[in-house]
N, C-alpha and C positions, 0 to 999 in steps of 0.2 A: 442738885442737892445730893450730898454724899449718902451711901448706903450704909447703914448700921451693919457691924461685922455680924455675920452669922444670919442675916435675914434673907428672904427670898422674895424677889419682885414677882407678884402675880400678873402684872400687866407691863408692857414696855414703857419706859419712862418717856416723857416728851422732851425733845431737845428745844434750843432756841429756834423760834420762828423765823429770825432773820439770817440764819447761818447760811453763807454762801451768797449772800445778796449783796449788791453794791449799796453803799450808803449814799442816800440822795440829799441829806441836810445834815449839817454838823454845826453846832452853836448857833442855830437859827439862821445859818446862811447856806447857801447852795453850794456844794462842793464841785471842785474843778477835777478834771482828768489830769494825769500826770503830764501829758505833753502841753498842757495849756498853762502850767505854772512857770512864770518867766523870773529867773533869779538876775536882779540887776547887778552888773559888775561895778564895784566901788573903786572909780578911777580918780585920782586927784592930781594936782600939779603939785608934786612932791618937792621939796628943798633938801631933805636929808633923808637918808636910808639908813635902817639900822642892819648892820651886816655882822656876821660870824665869820672867822676865819679858822677852820678845823686842820689841824695837822692830819696828815695821812701817812701812817707809817704801818712796817709789815709787823705780823705777829712774831713775838720771839718763839724759839724752838720749844722752851718749856711751856708757854701757853697754847700751842698746838697740840702737845702731847696730853694736856689736860682734858680735851675732848676724846670721845670714843673713837675707835678707829674706824667706825662705819659712818659717822657723821663728818670726820676730817676731810674727806674728799670733797664734800659739798660746801664746806665752811670759807668764806671770804678769807684770804690771806693777809688782808689788809685791816687796820681799825683806825679810828679816830678817838684817841683818849680825851676825856673831859678835861682833865688838867692841862691839855695843850690847846685850848681854844681861846680866841680872842675876840672880844665883842667891840665894835667901833660904830660910831655914827659918822657918816661920811656925806658931805655935801654932795648932791647929784652931778654938779659941775666937774667935781674932781674925778668922776669915774664914767664920764660918757663916751669914752673911746676905749678901744682895746689896750692901747699903750699906757693910758692913765690908769687902768686897773691893774696892769702888770707892775707899774711903778708903786702904786699904793701897797700891794701885797709884799713887794720887795723892800720897801722902806719900813714896814711895820713887822716883818718876820724875819726869822733866820733861814739859813739854807734847808732846802726840803721841798716836799710836795704838799700843796694846800688845797682844800676846796673852799671857796668863797660861797657861803651859804646865806640865804635870805629867808624870810617868812612870807608866805603866800596868804591871801585871804580865802582860806577854803571853807567849806560848808561841814566842818566837823564839830565835835562837841566843844573844842577849845577854840574854835574859830581861827585857827592857825595850821599851817603845814609847812614843815621844813622843805625847802627847794635848794638844789644846787644850781649855782649861777654859772660858776665856770671853775676849772681846775688850773692851777698854775704851779710852775716849778721855778723855785727860788735857786740860783747858784750864786756862790760867792766869788768874785773877781778881785783883781787889784784894786779896781776903782769902786768897788762896793758890791752890794747885793743887785743882782739882775734877774728880773722876773719873765717868764715866757709862758703864755696861755696855751695849753695843750687841748683842752675840751672845752667847748663853748656850749653850755647846755641850754640856757634859757635867754640869753641876751637878745634872741630876735623878738622876744615877745614883749620887750619892755620899749614904751615910747622914749623914755628920758636916755636911753643909750644911742638912739639914732639923731637926737637932736645935737650931740656933740660934733 
């Protein structure tokens, strides 16, 4: 209970009796310890994946000068602008090897550096988390665009990648 402004307490107020105690029951059920809670991984045999391809470009000189000189040294010199992103649904059979992922990015994008981003089933408020699957550099040649994967971030985690 809050104290009225200007009043004096003659005796010390009593606090909650369960302060600092572990809860034994919640909603009529016995509680579990943190280590006993098992989160089931949602794995399924996916046929299509929702992927985003983000352009990875350096920050302009004017853009870097807008930041204060103290934070400029710690700022990442590259950005992924929102207007240069492509959202595609890809069959898993089209990206189950490294060469197929390189070809998919090269056929859909222009020359430059790109992140292939996916969504992970995270335990967040939105139930989603952006994850980098790989980083691909696309170069323009006489025969067309050619992609080359330089960073393979998470492909070792996916079962559909090894089926190819």
